[in-house]
C-alpha positions in Angstrom: 42.3 49.1 28.7 44.2 49.3 25.4 47.5 47.4 25.1 50.7 49.3 24.7 52.5 49.0 21.3 55.2 46.8 22.7 52.8 44.4 24.4 50.6 44.4 21.3 53.5 43.3 19.1 54.2 40.3 21.2 50.6 39.3 21.8 49.6 39.6 18.2 50.9 36.1 17.3 48.7 34.6 20.0 45.6 36.6 18.7 46.2 35.9 15.0 47.6 32.3 15.1 44.2 30.9 14.1 44.5 32.8 10.8 48.1 31.6 10.1 48.3 29.0 7.2 50.1 26.5 9.4 47.5 26.6 12.2 46.0 23.2 11.2 49.5 21.6 11.3 50.1 23.1 14.7 46.8 21.7 16.0 47.9 18.3 14.7 51.1 18.7 16.8 49.1 19.7 19.9 46.9 16.6 19.6 49.7 14.1 20.5 50.8 16.5 23.3 47.4 16.3 24.8 47.4 12.5 24.3 50.7 12.4 26.2 49.1 14.2 29.2 46.0 11.9 29.1 48.1 8.8 29.0 50.1 10.1 32.0 46.8 10.3 33.9 45.7 6.8 32.7 49.1 5.4 33.7 48.6 6.9 37.2 45.1 5.3 37.5 46.3 1.9 36.3 49.7 1.6 38.0 48.9 3.6 41.1 51.9 5.9 40.8 52.9 8.8 38.6 56.1 8.7 36.5 57.5 10.9 33.6 55.7 13.9 35.2 58.4 16.2 33.7 57.1 15.6 30.2 54.4 18.4 30.2 57.1 20.9 31.1 59.4 19.6 28.4 56.6 19.9 25.9 56.0 23.5 27.0 59.6 24.3 26.3 59.4 22.3 23.0 56.6 24.6 21.7 58.4 27.8 22.6 60.1 27.9 19.1 56.6 27.9 17.6 55.7 31.0 19.7 58.9 32.8 18.9 58.6 32.0 15.2 55.1 33.5 15.2 56.4 36.6 17.0 59.0 37.2 14.3 56.4 36.4 11.7 54.0 39.1 12.8 56.5 41.6 14.0 56.4 45.1 12.5 59.8 46.3 13.5 63.2 44.9 12.7 64.3 44.6 16.3 61.2 42.5 17.0 61.9 40.2 14.1 65.5 39.8 15.2 64.5 39.2 18.8 61.9 36.6 17.8 64.5 34.9 15.6 67.2 34.8 18.2 64.8 33.4 20.8 63.6 30.8 18.3 67.2 29.7 17.7 67.9 29.6 21.5 64.8 27.5 22.3 64.7 25.3 19.1 66.9 22.5 20.6 64.1 21.9 23.2 62.0 20.4 20.4 64.2 17.6 19.2 65.5 17.2 22.8 62.3 15.4 23.7 63.5 12.5 21.5 66.2 11.8 24.1 63.5 11.4 26.8 63.1 7.9 25.4 66.1 7.0 27.7 63.6 7.0 30.6 61.8 3.9 29.3 62.4 1.1 31.8 61.2 -2.4 31.0 62.0 -3.5 34.6 58.8 -1.7 35.8 56.7 -4.4 34.2 54.9 -4.8 30.9 51.9 -2.7 31.7 53.9 0.3 32.9 56.5 -0.1 30.2 54.1 -0.1 27.4 52.2 2.9 28.8 55.5 4.7 29.2 56.5 3.9 25.6 53.2 5.4 24.3 53.6 8.5 26.5 57.2 9.1 25.4 56.4 8.5 21.7 53.5 10.9 21.9 55.6 13.6 23.4 58.5 13.1 21.1 56.3 13.2 17.9 54.5 16.3 19.0 57.7 18.2 19.9 59.6 17.1 16.9 57.0 17.9 14.3 56.3 21.3 15.9 60.0 22.2 15.9 60.6 20.9 12.3 57.8 22.9 10.9 59.3 26.2 12.2 62.7 25.1 10.9 61.3 24.6 7.5 59.6 27.9 7.5 62.8 29.6 8.7 64.6 27.8 5.9 62.1 29.3 3.4 62.8 32.8 4.7 66.6 32.3 4.2 66.0 30.9 0.7 63.9 33.9 -0.2 66.4 36.4 1.2 69.6 34.7 -0.1 69.5 31.5 -2.0 68.3 27.8 -1.8 71.9 26.7 -1.2 72.2 29.2 1.7 69.0 27.8 3.2 70.4 24.3 3.2 73.5 25.6 5.0 71.2 27.3 7.5 69.4 24.1 8.2 72.7 22.2 8.7 74.0 24.9 11.0 70.9 25.1 13.1 70.7 21.3 13.5 74.4 21.0 14.3 74.1 23.7 17.0 70.9 22.0 18.3 72.8 18.7 18.5 75.4 20.4 20.7 72.7 22.0 22.7 70.9 18.7 23.3 74.1 17.1 24.4 74.7 20.0 26.8 71.1 19.7 28.1 71.1 15.9 28.4 74.5 15.3 29.9 75.6 18.7 31.4 72.1 19.5 32.6 72.0 23.1 31.3 68.8 24.7 30.0 68.1 27.3 27.3 68.0 30.2 29.8 71.4 29.2 31.1 72.9 30.6 27.8 72.0 34.0 29.2 72.4 33.3 33.0 75.6 31.2 32.9 77.3 31.6 29.5 80.8 31.3 30.8 80.0 28.1 32.7 78.4 26.5 29.7 81.3 27.4 27.4 83.9 26.1 29.9 82.2 22.7 30.6 81.3 22.2 26.9 84.8 22.9 25.8 86.1 20.5 28.3 83.8 17.8 27.0 84.6 18.2 23.4 88.3 19.0 23.6 89.0 15.8 25.7 87.4 13.0 23.7 89.5 10.4 25.5 88.1 11.5 28.8 84.6 12.0 27.5 84.2 9.5 24.6 80.4 10.0 24.1 80.5 13.7 23.3 81.4 13.7 19.6 79.7 10.4 18.6 76.4 11.4 20.3 76.4 14.9 18.8 77.3 13.9 15.3 75.0 10.9 15.2 72.1 13.0 16.5 72.9 15.7 13.9 72.7 13.1 11.1 69.4 11.8 12.5 67.9 15.3 12.6 69.0 16.0 9.1 67.4 12.7 7.9 64.1 13.6 9.8 64.0 17.1 8.4 64.5 16.2 4.8 62.4 13.1 5.0 59.5 15.2 6.2 60.1 17.7 3.4 60.2 14.9 0.8 57.0 13.3 2.2 55.2 16.6 2.0 56.4 17.2 -1.6 55.3 13.7 -2.6 51.8 14.2 -1.2 51.4 17.6 -2.9 52.7 16.4 -6.2 50.5 13.3 -6.2 47.3 15.1 -5.6 45.0 14.6 -8.6 45.0 17.5 -10.9 41.3 16.9 -11.6 40.4 17.7 -7.9 42.2 21.0 -8.2 40.5 21.8 -11.5 37.1 21.1 -10.0 37.8 23.6 -7.3 38.9 26.1 -9.9 42.5 26.1 -8.6 45.8 25.4 -10.3 47.3 21.9 -9.6 49.7 22.0 -6.7 52.4 20.4 -8.8 52.3 23.3 -11.3 52.4 26.1 -8.8 55.4 28.3 -8.2 57.5 28.1 -5.0 55.6 29.5 -2.1 56.6 31.8 0.7 57.3 30.9 4.3 53.8 31.7 5.4 52.2 29.4 2.9 50.8 26.1 4.3 52.6 24.1 1.5 55.9 25.6 2.6 56.9 22.6 4.6 57.2 20.6 1.5 58.5 23.3 -0.8 
């Protein structure tokens, strides 16, 4: 039975993702996510009880920005691009949010359980963070192409600042991404109360700004690392393959696999 045009537009990213230039990077993000699940099962076998069972669901939410980015990438109509972009922004905080799950590490459970928990949490955090930051870099490239490099850096700062607020809201006020649609007034009221009364809620501003600074460092450190690797690749290897050295190539578009380090 043929798919309708609307369904086809939203399923196309799932069908074409293997041909997307960043697919190998996404696979490398999925590997630690799988490792996280395997370690959870190993932990259950060794310790006799299950803990951190919420992580697979958090990882599912963390990979939603990748899905929505691909939807906007392959969309044919403007409203589909905008819808994918808005949903990407709404769900993006779920990726760096997994970093805060490290708070669940408890040494009091004993060395065996604590070390296994640490490996589980680090696997989940790395997988979610890299997947999210890849989409942020690709979105940044879109903004740079449409406007200017300076505007793209402002875009990154704005997204990460909003994400830091979102992570605070999720971690301390216990709201989720979909509550932005279901309970917008409640979110605005409680968030305003937190940030407009720093004496009563002393953690709100320090946590949000410190997390914002950390995410900025991570984003630009990953970009610098990718650029360094690309630039250091021997020109002779590229010449042997009949290709132009990466360091001599012109800036690439958002869809290019080198875009993360561009």
